[in-house]
C-alpha positions as CSV (number, residue, x, y, z in Angstrom):
1,M,141.4,53.7,79.2
2,A,138.6,55.0,81.4
3,S,134.7,54.9,82.0
4,S,132.3,57.3,83.4
5,A,128.5,56.7,84.3
6,V,126.2,59.0,86.4
7,H,123.6,57.4,88.7
8,V,121.0,59.7,90.0
9,N,119.0,58.3,93.1
10,N,116.4,60.9,94.8
11,V,118.5,64.1,95.2
12,R,121.7,62.1,95.3
13,C,124.1,62.1,92.2
14,V,127.2,60.1,92.3
15,E,129.3,60.0,89.3
16,T,131.7,56.5,88.7
17,I,134.7,56.8,86.8
18,T,136.0,53.2,85.8
19,V,140.0,53.2,84.7
20,T,141.8,50.2,83.5
21,F,145.8,50.4,84.3
22,T,148.2,48.1,82.7
23,T,151.2,50.0,83.2
24,A,152.1,52.6,85.8
25,T,149.6,55.6,84.4
26,T,147.5,58.7,85.5
27,Y,144.0,59.3,84.7
28,T,143.0,63.2,85.5
29,F,139.6,64.2,85.5
30,R,137.4,67.6,86.4
31,P,134.5,67.2,88.8
32,E,131.4,69.4,87.1
33,H,129.9,70.2,90.4
34,P,130.8,70.7,94.1
35,I,131.9,67.4,95.8
36,R,130.3,66.2,99.0
37,A,132.7,62.9,99.1
38,M,135.1,60.6,96.7
39,T,135.2,57.1,97.1
40,L,138.6,55.8,95.4
41,Q,139.1,51.8,95.1
42,G,141.7,49.5,93.4
43,D,141.3,45.4,93.0
44,G,144.4,44.6,94.4
45,N,145.3,43.2,91.2
46,D,149.1,44.9,90.5
47,N,151.0,43.0,93.2
48,G,152.0,45.8,95.7
49,G,151.3,48.9,93.5
50,T,150.5,52.1,95.2
51,L,146.8,54.1,94.1
52,S,146.4,57.7,94.9
53,L,144.2,60.8,94.2
54,Q,146.0,63.7,93.8
55,G,144.4,67.3,93.3
56,S,145.3,70.4,91.2
57,N,144.0,73.9,90.5
58,D,145.5,74.3,87.4
59,G,145.5,70.8,85.6
60,V,148.9,70.5,85.6
61,N,150.9,70.7,89.2
62,F,149.4,68.0,90.9
63,F,149.7,67.4,94.8
64,A,149.2,64.1,96.7
65,L,146.3,64.0,98.7
66,P,145.9,62.1,102.1
67,T,144.7,58.9,100.2
68,A,147.5,56.7,99.1
69,V,146.1,53.2,99.0
70,A,148.7,50.1,98.8
71,L,147.2,47.6,96.7
72,T,147.8,44.0,97.5
73,A,147.9,40.9,95.3
74,A,144.1,40.1,95.7
75,G,141.5,42.2,97.5
76,L,140.1,45.5,97.2
77,A,141.4,48.3,99.1
78,S,139.4,52.2,99.2
79,T,139.7,55.2,100.9
80,V,137.1,58.3,100.9
81,V,138.0,61.9,100.9
82,A,135.8,65.0,100.6
83,D,136.1,67.6,98.6
84,M,139.2,69.6,99.2
85,G,138.2,72.2,96.7
86,Y,140.6,71.7,93.9
87,L,139.5,72.0,90.1
88,W,141.4,69.1,88.4
89,Y,141.7,65.4,90.0
90,R,144.0,62.6,89.1
91,V,144.0,58.8,89.4
92,N,147.8,57.5,90.1
93,L,148.6,54.5,90.1
94,S,152.8,53.6,90.6
95,N,154.6,50.3,90.8
96,I,152.4,48.4,88.8
97,T,153.4,44.8,88.0
98,G,150.0,43.7,86.4
99,T,146.4,44.8,85.1
100,S,144.4,46.6,87.4
101,V,141.4,48.5,87.8
102,A,140.7,51.6,89.9
103,V,137.0,53.1,90.6
104,V,136.5,56.6,91.7
105,N,132.7,57.0,93.1
106,I,132.4,61.3,93.3
107,A,129.2,62.3,95.6
108,Y,127.7,65.5,94.6
109,N,126.1,67.9,96.7
110,Q,122.8,68.7,94.9
């Protein structure tokens, strides 16, 4: 399940997508504006799973970005990536053994 919220502060717009995983799965989204940067964060509650952000230009074939985050049993892990020009992005969580939450913050160019 995913939820999304957009926050506007002066001239900066940030969209936050929160995804709750209970099994190894993916969540695909398409940003509506040019991206300045993205932050991918996991809560670390999946006991060693790997959280990654992937990109695609057709929404079907996704490619790994240099953003894989190895999560631990506790704590937060995050990574930042600038816009790489993809039309579609996907949050991927593999090797999950519990419930985990991933958060993607997208800062748009305005």
